[in-house]
C-alpha positions in Angstrom: 132.5 59.7 60.0 128.9 60.8 59.3 127.9 64.4 60.4 124.2 63.7 59.8 122.2 60.8 59.3 119.1 60.2 56.9 116.9 57.2 57.6 113.8 56.6 55.3 111.9 53.4 55.2 108.7 52.5 53.2 108.9 56.8 51.6 109.1 57.7 55.4 111.8 59.6 56.8 112.5 57.8 60.7 115.5 60.3 61.7 117.3 63.1 60.2 119.8 65.0 62.0 123.4 64.9 63.9 124.8 61.2 64.1 125.5 61.0 67.7 122.1 62.2 68.9 120.7 58.7 66.5 120.9 56.4 69.4 119.1 58.9 72.1 116.4 59.7 69.5 115.2 56.4 69.2 116.0 55.3 72.9 113.0 57.7 74.0 110.8 55.4 71.4 112.0 52.5 73.6 114.3 51.5 70.5 117.7 50.5 72.5 120.7 50.2 70.7 122.4 46.8 72.3 125.4 47.3 74.5 128.3 46.9 71.6 126.4 46.9 69.3 127.1 49.0 65.6 124.6 51.9 66.1 124.7 52.4 61.8 123.4 48.5 61.7 121.0 49.3 64.5 119.4 51.6 62.3 119.0 49.0 59.4 117.4 46.9 61.6 114.9 49.3 62.6 114.4 50.6 58.9 113.7 46.6 57.7 112.3 45.1 60.7 108.5 45.4 60.5 107.7 45.4 64.6 110.6 47.8 65.3 109.7 50.1 62.2 105.8 50.1 63.5 106.7 51.2 67.0 108.6 54.0 65.8 106.4 54.9 63.0 103.4 54.5 65.7 105.3 57.4 68.0 105.9 59.7 65.3 102.0 59.1 63.8 100.9 59.9 67.3 103.0 62.9 67.8 101.8 64.3 64.2 98.1 64.4 65.4 99.0 66.9 68.5 101.2 69.0 66.1 98.4 69.5 62.9 96.0 72.0 64.7 98.6 75.1 64.6 98.9 74.4 60.7 97.9 77.3 58.8 97.4 78.1 54.8 100.3 77.7 52.3 103.4 76.8 54.1 102.8 75.6 57.6 105.6 74.4 60.2 105.5 73.4 63.7 107.9 72.4 66.3 107.4 69.8 68.7 110.1 68.6 71.4 111.3 66.0 69.1 109.9 66.6 65.8 109.2 68.9 63.1 106.0 68.3 60.7 106.1 70.1 57.8 103.2 70.7 55.6 102.1 72.4 52.1 98.9 73.9 50.9 100.2 73.9 47.4 101.6 71.4 45.2 104.2 73.1 43.7 106.2 74.2 46.6 110.0 72.6 46.4 112.2 71.8 49.4 114.6 74.5 48.9 111.3 76.8 49.4 110.9 75.0 52.5 113.8 75.5 53.8 113.7 79.3 52.9 110.3 80.4 53.9 110.9 78.5 57.3 114.5 80.7 57.9 112.1 84.0 56.8 109.7 83.4 59.4 112.7 82.5 62.0 111.5 79.3 62.7 114.0 76.9 64.6 114.0 73.5 62.6 115.2 70.4 64.8 116.8 67.4 62.9 115.0 65.3 64.4 112.2 64.5 61.9 108.9 62.8 61.0 108.4 63.6 57.7 106.1 61.9 55.7 107.9 62.1 51.9 104.2 61.8 50.2 103.1 65.1 51.7 105.2 67.5 50.1 105.5 66.1 46.6 103.7 67.1 43.3 102.1 64.7 40.7 105.1 66.0 39.1 107.5 64.8 41.4 105.5 61.3 41.7 106.2 60.6 38.3 109.9 61.4 38.5 110.0 59.5 41.6 108.3 56.5 39.9 110.7 57.0 36.7 113.7 56.9 39.5 112.4 54.1 41.1 112.2 52.0 37.9 115.8 53.4 36.8 117.2 52.2 40.0 115.7 48.3 39.3 117.3 48.1 36.5 120.8 49.3 37.6 120.5 47.2 40.7 122.4 44.5 38.5 125.1 47.1 37.9 127.9 46.5 40.7 130.5 49.7 41.7 133.8 47.5 40.7 134.2 45.3 37.9 134.5 41.0 37.9 138.4 41.2 38.2 138.2 44.1 41.0 135.4 41.6 43.0 137.7 38.9 42.6 140.8 40.4 43.6 139.7 41.8 46.8 137.9 39.0 47.5 140.6 36.6 47.0 143.0 39.0 48.9 140.8 38.9 52.2 140.8 34.6 51.8 144.6 34.6 51.6 144.6 37.0 54.7 142.1 34.9 56.7 144.4 32.2 55.8 147.3 33.1 56.8 146.1 35.2 60.3 144.0 32.0 61.0 146.9 29.3 60.2 145.5 26.7 62.8 143.2 25.2 59.7 145.9 24.6 56.9 148.7 23.8 59.6 146.4 21.2 61.2 145.6 19.9 57.5 149.3 19.6 56.4 150.4 18.3 59.6 147.6 15.3 60.1 148.4 14.4 56.6 152.2 14.1 57.3 151.5 12.1 60.5 148.8 10.0 59.3 151.1 9.4 56.2 153.8 7.8 58.2 151.4 6.0 59.9 149.9 4.5 57.4 153.1 3.5 55.9 154.3 2.4 59.2 151.6 0.1 59.7 151.9 -1.1 55.6 155.5 -1.2 55.9 157.7 -2.7 52.8 154.8 -5.4 52.6 155.6 -8.5 50.6 154.1 -10.1 47.1 152.2 -12.4 48.5 148.4 -12.9 49.6 149.0 -11.6 52.7 151.0 -8.6 51.1 147.9 -8.3 48.8 145.3 -7.5 51.7 147.9 -5.2 53.1 148.3 -3.3 49.7 144.1 -2.9 49.3 143.7 -2.5 53.0 146.1 0.5 52.8 144.7 1.9 49.9 141.3 2.0 51.1 142.9 3.1 54.5 144.0 6.3 52.9 140.7 7.2 50.7 138.8 7.1 53.9 141.1 9.2 55.8 140.8 11.8 53.1 136.8 11.6 52.7 136.1 12.1 56.4 138.8 14.8 56.5 136.6 16.6 53.8 133.9 16.8 56.2 135.9 20.3 58.0 134.8 22.6 54.4 131.5 22.4 56.5 132.7 24.6 58.7 135.2 26.7 56.7 132.6 27.5 54.4 129.9 27.6 57.2 132.3 30.9 58.7 132.2 32.9 55.2 128.4 32.2 54.5 126.9 34.9 56.5 129.7 37.3 55.4 128.7 36.4 51.9 124.7 37.1 52.2 125.6 40.3 53.7 128.0 41.7 51.3 125.4 40.2 48.5 122.3 42.3 49.7 124.4 45.4 49.9 125.1 44.8 45.9 129.0 45.1 46.7 129.6 41.7 44.4 127.8 38.7 42.9 128.3 34.9 43.7 130.6 34.2 41.1 133.7 35.7 42.7 132.8 34.1 45.8 132.2 31.0 44.7 135.9 31.0 42.9 137.8 32.4 45.4 136.1 29.8 47.7 136.8 26.7 45.6 140.8 28.1 45.0 141.0 28.7 48.7 139.6 25.6 49.9 140.9 22.8 47.2 144.2 23.8 46.9 145.6 24.4 50.4 143.2 22.2 52.4 142.4 19.5 49.7 145.0 18.9 47.2 148.6 19.7 49.0 147.4 17.3 51.8 146.4 14.5 49.2 149.8 15.0 47.8 151.9 15.2 51.3 150.2 11.6 52.4 150.3 9.9 49.2 153.8 10.6 48.9 155.2 9.6 52.0 153.3 6.8 52.4 153.9 5.0 48.8 157.4 4.4 49.3 157.0 3.7 52.9 154.5 0.6 52.1 156.2 -0.1 49.0 154.1 0.3 46.0 155.1 0.0 42.6 158.2 1.7 41.7 157.2 2.2 38.3 157.2 6.2 38.0 153.6 6.2 36.0 152.2 4.1 38.2 153.2 6.5 41.0 151.8 9.5 39.2 148.2 7.8 38.9 148.1 6.8 42.1 148.8 10.4 43.0 146.1 11.6 40.7 143.5 9.5 42.2 144.0 10.5 45.7 143.8 14.5 44.5 140.5 13.6 42.1 138.9 11.9 44.9 139.8 14.2 48.2 138.7 17.4 45.7 135.2 15.2 45.2 134.4 14.3 48.6 135.2 18.2 49.5 132.8 19.1 46.8 130.0 17.2 48.3 130.5 18.7 51.7 130.2 22.2 49.9 127.3 21.0 48.4 125.6 19.6 51.7 126.9 23.0 53.4 125.3 25.4 51.0 121.9 23.0 51.1 122.0 22.8 55.1 122.0 26.2 57.4 122.4 24.5 60.4 126.1 23.0 60.9 125.0 20.1 63.0 122.7 18.6 60.4 125.3 19.1 57.6 128.0 17.4 59.3 125.9 14.4 60.8 124.5 14.2 56.8 127.8 14.3 55.2 129.0 11.6 57.8 126.1 9.0 57.1 126.8 9.6 53.5 130.3 8.9 53.4 130.0 5.5 55.4 127.1 4.5 53.0 129.6 5.3 50.2 132.2 3.3 52.3 130.0 0.0 52.4 129.7 0.1 48.8 133.3 0.8 47.9 134.2 -2.6 46.6 136.5 -3.4 50.1 133.7 -4.4 52.2 131.2 -6.0 49.9 132.0 -7.8 46.5 130.4 -5.8 43.9 128.8 -9.3 42.6 127.0 -10.1 45.9 125.5 -6.9 46.4 121.5 -7.6 46.6 119.7 -6.5 43.1 118.0 -3.6 45.3 120.7 -2.4 46.3 122.9 -2.6 42.7 122.4 0.9 41.9 123.7 2.3 45.3 127.5 1.2 44.4 127.4 3.5 41.7 127.0 6.5 43.9 129.8 5.9 45.7 133.1 7.7 45.0 135.2 5.5 47.2 134.1 2.4 44.6 135.3 4.6 42.0 138.6 5.8 43.8 139.4 2.3 45.4 139.0 0.3 42.1 141.3 2.7 40.2 144.2 2.5 43.3 143.4 -1.7 43.5 143.7 -1.7 39.3 146.9 0.9 39.4 148.6 -1.1 41.6 148.0 -4.6 41.1 146.5 -5.2 38.0 149.7 -5.9 36.0 151.7 -7.9 38.8 151.9 -11.4 40.4 151.6 -12.7 44.3 153.7 -15.8 45.0 153.5 -17.3 48.4 153.6 -21.0 49.4 150.8 -22.8 51.3 151.9 -25.9 53.2 154.9 -26.3 51.3 153.2 -25.7 47.9 154.4 -23.0 45.8 152.3 -20.7 43.6 152.0 -17.9 41.6 148.4 -16.0 41.2 148.1 -13.0 38.9 146.9 -9.9 40.7 144.3 -9.2 37.7 142.6 -12.7 38.7 142.4 -11.7 42.6 140.7 -8.3 41.6 138.2 -9.9 39.0 137.4 -12.9 41.3 137.5 -11.5 44.9 136.9 -7.9 44.0 134.4 -7.7 41.1 136.4 -5.0 39.4 137.5 -4.2 35.8 140.6 -4.7 35.5 140.8 -1.6 32.3 138.7 0.8 34.6 141.2 3.1 35.6 140.6 5.6 33.0 137.4 5.1 33.0 137.4 5.5 36.9 138.9 8.5 36.4 136.7 10.1 34.2 134.0 9.5 36.8 135.4 11.1 39.6 136.0 14.1 37.1 132.7 14.2 36.1 131.4 13.9 40.0 134.0 16.8 40.4 132.2 18.8 37.7 129.0 18.0 39.0 129.2 18.9 42.3 130.7 22.6 41.3 128.0 23.4 39.5 125.3 21.7 42.1 127.2 24.3 44.6 127.6 26.8 42.3 123.5 27.4 41.4 123.4 26.6 45.6 125.0 29.7 46.2 123.2 31.9 43.4 119.9 31.0 44.4 119.5 30.1 47.9 122.2 31.7 49.6 120.0 35.3 49.8 119.3 37.6 52.6 116.0 36.8 53.6 113.6 39.5 54.9 
């Protein structure tokens, strides 16, 4: 919709003229805009790419050498085939005077120019330009809209993206429902004996594993929006904060919290876990915190590593190691001393311990072995078989909350300081 276009780079005018002739102008200089590529973006590429810029300026410089021979004293104007070079012998002539004298002399100016800005500025105007440059740098941190407007616009766009591309949301919810039914059917109505205890522990750990690996989808979702954020940030549209808040809101709520609640509500009653309402809500709370923590961990990896494949591989490997030290595959008391510290970095350990303590600590297992009936407190098995702390539910919950806060802070810092346009 622009009638005229002015392209400036490092103090030199590369093009000034009708918008519809810009592509042809640079075509003659060997800078051909690719097919299906926005000419406005291509002009910016020329202005910012040193190799393309040198090519454009070299053409203009070569043309200027042949144009300087016809210059006269005072204000001289020379029109060539593709460029107009304007030089002033007097340092106090302003831009309006140039145009006026050109009109008076009857010269026909073409819009395709190669004007070096330093040749038509006076010492006074140079000082003014320097002051304007300093003022521009000071105003670089001032955005055209307020924070609430930035947040509203970005959230609206993310919501529209989520609605238009519903496959990710539907897939997460559908998988949560299907897996909830699968887990509930596999461990349906477990009994309160030794085999039932094994099934209870297995079902709890399996749900954590499902939620943990489903969080890796955060990598792909963030990668798609990262490129757009870097471009818009480099253009000065908004700071990182509204983008981070919108990303967290539209990733954690629809893709992490809701699937956790769906899976937990379906599988809990099918498995036949504790009917106490308080135990049920504490169960859901741990599922949600665990899923949010693993999703934030994946977002940290996505913000740290640009290659999606590398980020996905790193997340999968770390997730497997956290599962290994989660307390189900190996007793925490039997871990070699040199590797004991690794279990404290595992979110699976805190999630599984909290779920197991919440479900089994107050229960009693009744079984019969070779005709001998016996009763075993669930707390005893938790201590001897898994090495869990019976009073560790709230401690584990707080640690999961700390993981969430830590990963949010790391994600915030990485987006703020790392995701910038590199020229």
